[in-house]
GUROKOL-564420 format. One record per atom (N, C-alpha, C): x, y, z. Coordinates in steps of 0.05 Angstrom, whole numbers, plus 5000, padded with zeros to 4 digits. Atoms other than C-alpha are relative to their C-alpha. Layout:
XYZ ...
REM end
This chain:
500250254984 827165513428 499949764982 500050225019 828465073369 501249745012 498750244989 832964603409 498149855018 501950144983 827164453457 498249844982 501750155019 822764263399 501549764989 498450225010 828363843372 500249775020 499950204980 829063473438 497349855002 502650124998 821563353440 499549814977 500550165024 821663053371 501949774997 498050225002 827562583385 498849745010 500750264991 826761843393 501649945026 498550074975 829061493457 502949954993 497250065008 835261253420 501650264996 498749745005 836861963398 500550155026 499649874974 835862233469 502349875016 497850154986 840361693497 502750084988 497549915013 845661893446 500950275009 499449734991 845262613468 501350005028 498849994973 846562483542 502649845002 497550155000 851961973525 502350194991 498049815009 855662533488 500850195024 499549824977 854962993549 501649855022 498750164979 857262423595 503150004997 497150025005 864162413562 501650235013 498649774989 865863093591 499350075029 500849944973 863363013662 500249755017 500150224981 864062583724 497249945011 502850044992 856662673738 498749814981 501650185017 851362213710 497650164989 502249855012 846362513660 497549824996 502550155004 839062313653 497950184987 502549865010 832462493620 497749845011 502450134989 825862343654 497650114985 502449935015 819762343609 497649955018 502250044981 813962473656 497549874987 502450105013 808462313606 500249704995 499750295006 811361633589 501149855025 498850124976 814261513660 502549834992 497650135010 820761343626 502550155008 497549884990 827761463655 502349914983 497950065018 833561493607 502750085013 497449944987 840761443634 502349924981 497650085016 847861353607 500949725008 498950264994 851560703604 501750005025 498349984976 856260953659 498249975025 501850024977 850260993706 499449705006 500650284996 848960243696 502249865016 497750134986 855960073723 499850055030 500049924971 854560423789 497449935014 502650034987 847160353802 498349774986 501350255009 842159773793 497950044978 501749995024 839159983726 500649764982 499650235018 838059403679 500750094972 499549895027 838059833616 500350305002 499849715000 839360543596 497250134999 502849905000 831860613588 498449845019 501750134980 827360453647 497250104998 502949945001 819860433637 498849965027 501350024974 815060493695 502050095021 497849904984 820460913727 499250065029 500949924973 816361153787 500049765019 499950244984 815860433812 502949925006 497250074997 823260313800 501450175021 498849824981 825060923841 499749905029 500450114973 822160583903 502249815008 497850194995 827560053897 502750145000 497449865003 833060533877 500650185024 499649804980 832061043933 499949885028 500150084971 833260974008 497150055009 502949994994 826260834036 499050265012 501049764986 825661434082 500350264983 499649765017 827961914026 497950014978 501850015023 822861673974 497750195001 502449835000 816762063998 500650294992 499549725007 820062753993 500850034971 499149995028 823262593926 497649964981 502450055017 816762313897 498250244999 501649764999 813062933920 501250224983 498749795016 818163393888 499849954970 500350075028 817963013822 497250044990 502949965007 810363043823 499550294994 500349715005 810763803826 501250074972 498849955027 815363793765 498249894978 501750125021 810663333727 497450164996 502549855002 804463763743 500350284990 499649735008 807664413724 500150205023 499949824976 807664693795 502850125003 497349895000 815264773789 501549894976 498550085024 820364723734 502949915005 497350104993 826664503772 499849795022 499750204979 828663913814 502850015011 497349984988 834464003862 499949915029 500150124974 835163543922 502549835005 498050204992 840363143960 498649775014 501250234987 838262443978 501749764994 498450245001 840561723979 498949804980 500650235017 840661183925 501549765012 498650254993 842860463934 501549914976 498450085023 848460223890 499549704994 500550275009 849059543857 500449795023 499650184978 851459233923 498150065023 502049934979 845759543963 501150205020 498849804981 850360053997 498950284993 501149735003 848060764008 502050194986 498549795014 850561313962 498550265001 501349735000 848962043975 500450134973 499849865026 847362413911 498750285002 501449755005 845463103889 498849984972 501450025026 840163083834 498950274992 501049755010 839063703793 498849964972 501350025026 834463783734 498250234993 501849785010 830564283692 497949884981 502250105017 823864153660 500050154974 500349895027 823464263585 497249934990 502750045009 816464363559 499850054970 500249985029 814964243486 497150054991 502749965011 808864283441 498149815014 502150164987 802564033474 500549965029 499550024972 805364123543 501649765009 498450244994 809863503539 502450095017 498049924980 814663543599 502249795002 497650174996 821763263602 501750135021 498049904980 826463323662 502749924991 497350045011 833463403636 502050085022 498249924978 839063383688 502449815005 497750164993 844963063723 499849905029 499850114973 846462633785 503050015007 497249984990 852862773825 500249865027 499550134975 855662333879 501350205019 498949804981 856762773940 502649895013 497650124988 861962283967 502550084985 497749935016 866562473910 500850295005 499449724993 866063203933 500450035030 499750004971 867163014006 497650115015 502549914987 859963204021 498549775013 501450244989 857662494035 502049775001 498250224995 860961854057 498849744991 501150245011 859961224018 500649755017 499550234981 862660774074 497649975019 502150014980 857360964124 497350094990 502549905010 852061284080 499150265013 500749754987 852261924121 501250244984 498849765011 853462634099 502550075015 497449954988 860462884113 500250275014 499649764984 863463464152 499350254984 500649765016 862763954094 497050065001 502949964999 855263844095 499150085028 500749914972 854963894171 500550295003 499349724997 858464564168 498050184986 502049855015 853564814116 497450015015 502550014986 847464574154 500150145027 499749884974 850164794221 500050314999 500049715003 851465504196 497250104997 502849925005 844265544173 498450005026 501750034976 841065294237 501050185023 498949824980 845765684282 499350294995 500749735008 844166314244 497050065003 502949955002 836666234237 498449915024 501650104977 834265824297 501749855020 498350144980 839665654348 498449905024 501550084977 834365604402 498649734996 501350255006 831464994367 501849765005 498150224997 837664574379 499849895028 500150134974 836764084436 502849925009 497250074994 843963824433 501449944975 498250115021 849763674388 501949815014 498450204987 853463034405 502249904980 497850105016 860362854378 500949735011 499350284991 861762104382 502649924987 497550115011 868661794373 500549725009 499350284993 871161074373 502750025015 497749964983 876261014429 502649884990 497550135008 881160524398 500049944970 500450055029 879760604324 502749974986 497350025013 887160704305 501149725003 499050274995 888860034337 498649794983 501650195017 883259684299 501150004971 498949975027 885959954232 502849874998 497250105001 893159764250 500149705004 499850284994 891759074278 498249834983 502050165015 885558844240 499850074970 500149925027 886259234176 497950214994 501949785007 882559804141 497249894996 502650115005 876859354120 498549955026 501350044974 875459164192 499250275012 500749744990 875659894210 497550114986 502449915014 870560054156 497549865010 502350154990 866059504182 499150105027 500649884974 866459804252 498550264996 501449745005 864460484224 497149954992 502850075009 858360174189 498449905023 501450124977 856559784251 499150225020 500749784981 856860404296 497850174988 502149845012 852660804246 497349865002 502550154997 847460254246 498950025028 500949984972 847260284322 498950285006 500949734996 846561044321 497350044988 502549965015 841061044269 497749835012 502150164987 837360494307 498950145025 500849874975 836960954368 498850274996 500949735003 836061664344 497450014983 502449955016 829561934314 500850044971 499349985029 829361904238 500350294991 499849725007 828762664238 502650135011 497549904989 835262744276 502249974979 497950015020 841262914231 502549875012 497550144992 847462474235 502050044977 497849955019 854062644200 502549855008 497450104995 860762324193 502050224998 497849805001 866562784210 502549864992 497550135008 873862594203 500349735013 499250264989 876361884213 497749855014 501850164985 872361554269 497950165015 501849834985 868062134292 497450074985 502649945011 860662284282 498750225016 501549784986 856062864298 497049954998 502950034999 848862794320 498850285007 501249744995 844563424315 497049965004 502850034993 837763404350 498850285002 501449744999 833464014333 497049954996 502950065002 826663664336 498550155022 501649854980 821564114370 498749805020 501350164980 819263814436 501049725002 498950275000 823863214429 500049885028 500050094972 824963154504 501949775005 498150214996 830362634493 502750115010 497549904989 836362764538 502449884986 497550095013 843262714507 501249765014 498850224985 845562254563 498549744995 501650245006 839861774550 500649894973 499450095027 841361754476 502749874999 497350125000 848761634488 500049725013 500050264987 847461074537 498549794983 501450195017 842460754489 501849914977 498250085021 847560774433 502249825010 497950174988 852960494478 499049725006 501250274995 848359924499 499549854974 500550135026 846559794427 502649894988 497450095009 853959754410 500849745014 499350234984 855059264467 498449754991 501750225008 849158844445 500949894973 499050095026 851658824373 502649845002 497450144997 858558614395 499649725012 500650274989 855658044437 498949814978 501150165021 851657804377 502149914980 497950075019 857957814334 502449875014 497950144984 861957464389 502650155003 497849824995 866558054399 502349964980 497950045021 870157944333 501750254996 498449755001 872458674336 498950195022 501049864976 871759004405 500850304998 499449724999 871259754412 498050135019 501849844983 868160284458 499850274988 500549735011 865460974444 499950215023 500249784982 866161644479 498550224985 501549785013 862062274467 500450265015 499949734990 862563024477 497450144992 502749895005 855963404482 499950305006 500649724996 853964134474 497050045001 502849924999 847264424494 499850275014 500649744987 844465104513 502150224996 498049795005 850565494486 500450054971 499849985029 848965574413 499750294989 500349725009 847466324410 502850124993 497549865010 852766724371 502249804995 498050205007 856366084350 499949954970 499950095027 858665854282 500749714999 499450285003 859965164255 502949945010 497350044990 867365244269 500250005030 500150014971 865865404342 499049735010 501150264992 861664774348 502049784997 497950215004 867164344318 502150025022 497949974980 872264624366 499149935028 501050054973 867964594429 499249715004 500850284997 865163904417 502549824999 497550155000 872263654402 501250015028 499049974973 874363924470 498449815019 501750174982 868463574505 500649704995 499350285006 870062914469 502749935011 497350064989 877362954488 499949995031 500350014971 875263084560 498949725008 501150264994 871162444559 502149784997 497950205004 877062054532 502250035022 498049954980 881862384581 499249885027 501050104975 877462164639 499749705001 500150294999 877861434620 498749874976 501350115024 874061344554 497449855007 502650144997 867460974543 498150155018 501849834985 863661554573 499350264985 500849755013 860262204556 500850245018 499449764985 862462904577 498550234988 501449765008 858263534574 502150224997 498249785003 861764154549 499850185025 499849844976 864064554610 501550254994 498749755006 865565284600 502450065017 497849954982 869965344661 502449834993 497850185008 874064734641 501350094974 499049915025 874665014571 501750255003 498449764995 877065684596 502749935013 497450094988 882265324639 501849874979 498550125023 884364924577 501350224983 498949785016 885265574538 502350145015 497849884984 889365854596 502549834999 497750185002 893865244594 501450034973 498849965026 894865334520 501550274998 498749745000 896566064531 502649995016 497650034984 901465884586 502249854985 498150155017 904765384540 501350184980 498949815021 905565914486 501950195013 498349814986 908466404536 502649875009 497550144991 913365894564 501849944976 498450055024 915565704494 501550254991 498749755007 916866434480 502350065019 497949944980 920866504545 502449824996 497850195004 924965874530 501750104977 498549905023 926866174463 501450265005 498849754992 928666814498 502049955024 497950074980 934366494538 498849955028 501350094975 929566214591 499150235017 501149774985 926766884610 497649915016 502350074983 921866814668 500449755016 499450254985 924866154692 502150065020 498049984979 928666114757 500349735014 499550244984 931765564798 500250095029 500049954971 930265594873 501349755013 498650214986 933865174925 498849975029 500950054973 931364844989 502149835014 497850144986 936364615042 499349715008 500250274989 937463885060 502149985021 498150024977 940663755128 500349715008 499550274990 943763145159 499049975028 500850054972 941662815224 502349835012 501649854981 942662825281 501050295005 498849754994 946963455277 498750244985 501449805016 942463845227 501950194985 498249855016 948364075186 499250004971 500749985028 947264325115 501949834984 498450185016 949563795066 499350024970 500849995028 945763955002 497550174997 502549855007 939664264968 498749874977 501650095024 934164084920 499550244983 500549795020 933764504857 497049984991 502950005006 926464704845 499450224980 500549825022 923965034781 497750195007 502149804997 919865674784 499750154973 500549855024 916566074728 497850205004 502149804998 912566704722 500150184975 500149815023 910467224670 498350245008 501549764994 907367904668 497049955000 502950045002 900567644648 498849855023 501150174980 899667104701 501450015027 498549984976 904767294754 501549745005 498650254993 908166714791 498149774998 501750235005 905066064766 501049765016 499350234984 904865454811 501349784983 498850225014 909464884791 498049774994 502150205005 903364424798 498450064975 501449935024 900464804739 501949994976 498349975024 906364944693 501749764993 498350245006 910564304701 498549794983 501450195018 905063844673 499850114971 500149895027 904464324614 502649974985 497350055012 911964284602 500349714992 499850285006 911463524604 498349924976 501850075022 905463464558 501050114973 499149885024 908663924507 502849914991 497250075005 915663634511 502050215006 498249784993 918464304532 501649945025 498550084976 920863964596 502849924993 497450105008 926763704556 502050245000 498149774998 930164384543 500150135027 500149884973 927864654610 501549835020 498550184982 930564034645 503050044997 497249955004 937364164614 500850265013 499449744988 937064884636 500249975031 499950044971 935564674708 502549855008 497650164993 941164154708 502550174999 497649835002 946364654684 500150225021 500149794979 944065204731 500749885027 499550124975 944064724790 502949915003 497250094999 950864434772 501950235004 498249774996 954165114767 499750115028 500449914972 951065314833 501449825020 498750204982 953464674866 503050045000 497149965002 960464794840 500950245018 499349774984 960565484873 499749945029 500550044971 957665254939 501949785012 498150204990 962464664944 502750135008 497649854991 967965194952 499750065030 500549944972 964665325020 499649745015 500550274988 962164615035 500949794981 498850185020 966664114999 498349764993 501750245005 961663535006 497250074992 502749925007 955563934984 499149864975 501150125024 950963584935 497450144992 502449875010 945263834891 498149794989 502050185010 938763454876 498550134977 501449905023 935563544808 497849804992 502250185006 928663264791 500049924970 500350105028 927662834728 497149964994 502650075010 921362774688 500349744983 499950245017 919662114655 500250074971 499849925028 919062504590 502950044992 497249965005 926362694595 501449734995 498850265002 928261964604 499249874974 501250155023 923761704549 500650134973 499949865026 924662244496 502650164995 497549865004 931662514504 502449825007 497550154993 938862264510 501050115026 499449884974 939162404584 502849935009 497350074991 945562024597 502150184987 498249815014 949062454545 499950275013 500349744987 946263074578 501550015027 498750014973 948762854647 503050004996 497150015005 955762684620 501150274993 499049745010 956363344584 499950215022 500349814978 953763744644 502349985020 497850054980 958763424692 502750094989 497449945013 964463514643 500450304996 499849725007 962964224621 500150185025 500049844975 961464494691 502449945017 497750084984 966964104724 499449945029 500750094973 963563794785 500449705001 499850294997 964763094813 497349874997 502650125005 959262614792 498449955025 501550064975 957562434864 498750245013 501349764990 955563154877 497250054987 502549975014 949663084829 498149765007 502050214993 943462704854 497550044982 502349985018 937862564804 497649865013 502450104987 930862484833 497949924979 502250105017 925462074798 497549985016 502650004986 918262194818 498149784990 501850195012 914761724770 501049725004 498850264994 917261094804 498449774989 501750215011 911360694777 501049904973 499150085026 914660684708 502449805002 497750184997 920660304735 499349724995 500950275001 916659674738 499849904971 500550095027 915259654663 501950114979 498349875020 920460084629 502949925004 497250094998 927159744618 501950224995 498249785006 929960394592 500950155026 499349874975 929660694662 502149845015 498150184986 933260094692 502750024987 497449985014 938660134638 501350275006 498949734995 939460884650 501250015028 499049994972 940260794725 502549835004 497550154999 945460254715 502350164989 497949835012 949360734670 500850225020 499449794980 948761284723 501749905022 498450114978 951460824776 502949964992 497250035009 957560664733 501550274999 498849745001 958661414728 500250135028 500049904972 957961504804 498150235004 502149814996 951761934796 497949875017 502050114981 946961824854 497250034989 502849995007 939661674844 498349995026 501849994977 934061834893 497149954990 502850045005 926861584894 498450215015 501449784988 922562194907 497149925006 502850044993 915662214940 499449725007 500550284992 916361514968 497850005021 502350034982 910061285003 497450094986 502449925015 905361544949 500049854973 500250115027 902861274883 500949714998 499150275006 906660664858 502349915017 497550054985 912160674910 500149715010 499650284994 914959984923 502849965009 497350044990 920859744964 501749854979 498550155020 922759294906 501550194981 498649815018 924659914866 502850065011 497449954989 930460014914 502049804990 498350215010 933259354891 500450034970 500049985029 931459474818 502150214990 498349795009 935360124812 502350075020 498049964979 939660094875 500350305007 500049714993 937560804894 501550055025 498449944976 942361114943 498350145021 501649854981 936861554974 497049954995 502950025000 929461464990 499050255014 501249754989 925462105001 497149945008 502750054990 919262005045 498350254996 501749785008 913662445019 498650135024 501349844978 910562995063 497249885006 502750114994 903562685055 500149755017 499650244984 906062035084 500850085029 499249904974 909362415141 497650105016 502449894987 902862775157 498249775011 501650234991 899162105161 501349875025 498650134978 904561825207 499850175026 500349834977 903862425253 497349975013 502750024990 896462275260 499349735012 500750274990 896361525273 502449825002 497850174994 900960995300 500549804977 499750205021 899660515242 501950104978 498349895021 902760965189 502850075011 497449954987 908161165238 501849755001 498550264999 910160435246 500949924972 499350075028 910060345170 502550154992 497649855007 915060915161 502449905014 497750114985 919460625215 501149754987 499150255013 919659955180 501250064973 498949925026 920860285112 502950105003 497349904995 926860655140 501949785008 498350224992 929560025173 500849834975 499450165024 928959635107 501850154981 498349855017 932060195067 502949995010 497350024988 937960195115 501249734995 499050285005 938559435108 501049964972 499350025028 938959525033 502350194992 497849825005 944460045040 499350274990 500949745010 940260655023 499650205023 500549794981 939661325059 497150084998 502849915000 932961625078 499950305006 500449724995 931062355071 497050045004 502849954993 924562565105 499250284991 500949745011 920863125068 497750115016 502449874990 915963635093 499950055030 500049934971 918063745165 499750305003 500649724998 915064415183 500050115028 500249914972 914464455259 502049845018 498150134983 919064285317 498949745012 501150244989 914263775347 500049784979 499950205021 913963425279 502849894998 497250095001 921563405277 500749815023 499450164977 922063125347 498849724998 501350265002 917062565334 501249834978 499150155023 919662365266 503049935002 497250074996 926962375288 500349735013 499950274987 925361745328 500049774980 499950205021 924661375262 502749974988 497250015008 932061515249 500550054970 499349935028 932161855181 502950104999 497249905003 938962055153 500150294992 500149725009 936762725124 497250105004 502549864996 931263235134 499850224979 500549775018 928163715083 497250105006 502749894994 922464185100 500250295008 500149714993 920164885117 501350065027 498849944974 922764805188 502850094997 497349915004 929764875161 500350204978 499849795021 928265315102 498149944977 501750025023 923365455046 501850034974 498549965025 925665444973 500550304996 499349725003 929266084957 501950034976 498249955022 933266414902 502949945008 497150064995 940766284895 501250205019 498949804983 942566944926 498949995028 501250014974 937666874983 501049755015 498950244987 940066164997 502850055011 497249954990 947266395002 499950185024 500249824977 945266955049 499049865025 501250134977 941066505093 501749775011 498950254990 945265875096 503049974995 497250055006 952365965068 501950215010 498249814986 954966595102 500649885027 498950144976 959066365161 498250045025 501649954976 954566695213 497349864999 502750135003 948366355185 500149714995 499850295006 951065655175 498449845020 501650184982 946365115201 501949835017 
REM end
């Protein structure tokens, strides 16, 4: 142990020289703490980062009170006291220092006590910034996701029943703040939100910064009794109060996803995944609100993901599982078959026949509606060509998704389909259900003008619901207006809605458009709604959607013609 004796016999200048040599080969900061003299020796590099005046600090225990984050000092002071007394020979803690600008820096301080002749004790060790290892965040002063995962694994393994809740908070419009105001403004928002969180939660509650604009609050205080909803509302109110005080120089809102009572048999990865789902649910429902993790909703979410995977597989397998069904459209007043609407169906071995209300939104969200939309158009066009050999004026209606219009070259697809299949343009009718987008999206207006020049007809589907507006008829010069079944049901129940439909049909006729009434299922419905003078009828009364072969058997064989 000659080197220990040598260290003990060195002067302060010699000790400083030793740690300066070690400093050259490490990103950490080296130090020596002489307990008997209460002297703290650091390298010159440490002075650049932290508020040391010299490499040698006397009366160090008093200086530590200024260097350390106030709430961390008691535990650190107690641990160092054990090292000084001989109760322990190592110091290993993570805590917070303040840098030269007064900002929080998470560090890991490790040291070993060296005891020389006469019991003289020196703590020889290093200080490492956790932020450089992605364990702590120097912007907000919080520990990072790596540390959360480490701590979460421990508490989930040893005492999951002690967890009151875990709350994942996200800033709703953080990306816009960074893009419009700059990264510095974004950093200021992060610090401001952390100040609001820390002002509300108990000092014993753990708070971590996850990726980007998200934070995790872990409450495992015994007998806390503080409900997650109350904490979230208090934080939200504190944010609003802070923004008022700063005159809304950078406005933002926060959403939160919360887990409680489901921590048994979970790991940190599970918590990250499930709280992310709950947070996304809060944002999906309108933002600036909190959502509790819901197992049923999560199971449904997983099912949707599975359906998406299976549909993607089937698309790549030449659209296996997909079918196009057809529902007849008849003219009035003679009820002759003049066309059909092409309707997509999909099923698989695992889930059977899946409702279009379930799988079509999944296709749209994933973008898979684009290749599937092309498949439907080509199938419908080929079918129309065949059926026009029996009914020369037959037309086929194909539904469009806004995703197809916005994210694909739809006009090119239409041109190619008409050309390759060899059908007259006027036999293809494209139906748009998201009519609300017409008002704001010039791309839709341009597309419909191009379709008109190609003699491809356009129909407004589900008219009478959502954003439907008579002005759209003028905007896109739709040849057909389809009155939605839900509107028809209302009209059958009361005179007010009945009169509205009558006026809509009159106005559509005045603008040169035809009207197709959807959803007629019974003879008495047909008789009453015929008085409004629609031009076409579509509904179960004349036929349900059916496969191509079934449609031909029911409606196109001479003996079965409508």
